[in-house]
N, C-alpha and C positions, 0 to 999 in steps of 0.2 A: 392216319395213325390206325394201327391195327389192334383190335381187341380179341383176346384168346380166352376159350372157355373150355377147360378139361373135362372128361367124364368117363366112365367106365371103371373107376375104381372099386374097390370092395374087399371083401374076405374071401380069401381060398386056401386051401390046403395045398401044402408043399406037393410039388409035381403036376400042380393045376394050370389051368391058363386063365388070362384075362386079356381083353382087348381095351385100350385106351385110345380115346379119340380126343382130337383138339380141334375145336370148330372156329375158325376166324372170320371178322368182319370188320368193317369200316376202312378197310385199306385194299390195294391190289395184292391178292394173295401170292400170286407168283411172282411179284417182287422182293419176296422175303424167304431167307433160308431159315430152317425150322430146326430148333432142337431139343431133344428131350432131358431133364434132368431131375434127379429125385434128392430127398433129403431125409436122413432118418434122424430121429431125435438125439439131441447132444452130437451131430456130426455135421460136417460142412456139406454145403450141396454138391454132388457129385454128376459130371457128364455120364449119360446114359447112351444117347444116340444123337443123330443130326443127318440131314437130306438137303441137298441143294434146292435152289428156287425151281429147276427143272424137274426135281424126283430122280434125278441118276444118281448112282453110287452112295447110298447111304453109309454113315460108318459107325461104329459100334465100341463103346467102351469094351476091353478084355472081359470084364466080369458080365456080360450080357451076350457076347459074340456066340453066335450058335442056338441061341436060345430066344432073342428078341428079334422082331423084324419091323422095320419104319418103312412107312409108305406114304405117300401123299396123292390126293386127289384136288387138282387145281380148278376143275369144273365144279366143284363141290365145296372148294375152300376148306377143305378138312386134312389134318395128318392122322395118321392113325400109327399106334405100337402096339404090336402083337407078341404078347409076352406067354411062352410056354416054358415047361419046366421048372417052374417058379420055386424059389427057396425062400426059406424064412430069411435071408440077410437081404431079398428084394425087398422086405417090407421098407417104406418110407412114403412121404409125399410127393408125388410125381407132378412136374410141372412140364409144361410146353412154353417155348420162349422162340422168340422171331426177332431176325434183323436183316436189314439191306445187305449188309457184308456175309460175304461166302469164305472167309478164312478166319481160322482161330475159332472155329465153332465148338470146339470142345471146352472152350472157356466161358464161363457163365458170363462174365463181364463184359463179353462182347455182344451181348444182346440187349436191346433197349425196350423189348416188350416182352411182357410176363403174364401168362394165365394165373388164377388163382389157387392152383393145384387141386389134385383128386388123390385120397389117401387108398394106399394099397398094401393089404395086411395079408401076410402068407403064415399061416399055422402050421406047426411041425406035427 
């Protein structure tokens, strides 16, 4: 069973950048696909990005495509989310999630393992 811990959130001005990290422990990390989700106050959790077990072909929500880049380092058991050109509407708690399955990764219910989240606040 894998445990996930996110870090790297904070307060940034619009147009700025942040890099989130998700550190995994307690499992064979390269056995899990990983996704990033976010949840703003009063809104449902929404898909941000996902990456396969091998790290190939990450895919993104349309709202972040071209601004966010997801990557993983299986040797270090970490996944990163580089967020550029941040907008106030990106403000949310960001969660990483993991699962053995590699389909339906844009759906939160497909993931069995979740981190505690890290707050990202983008000021205008």
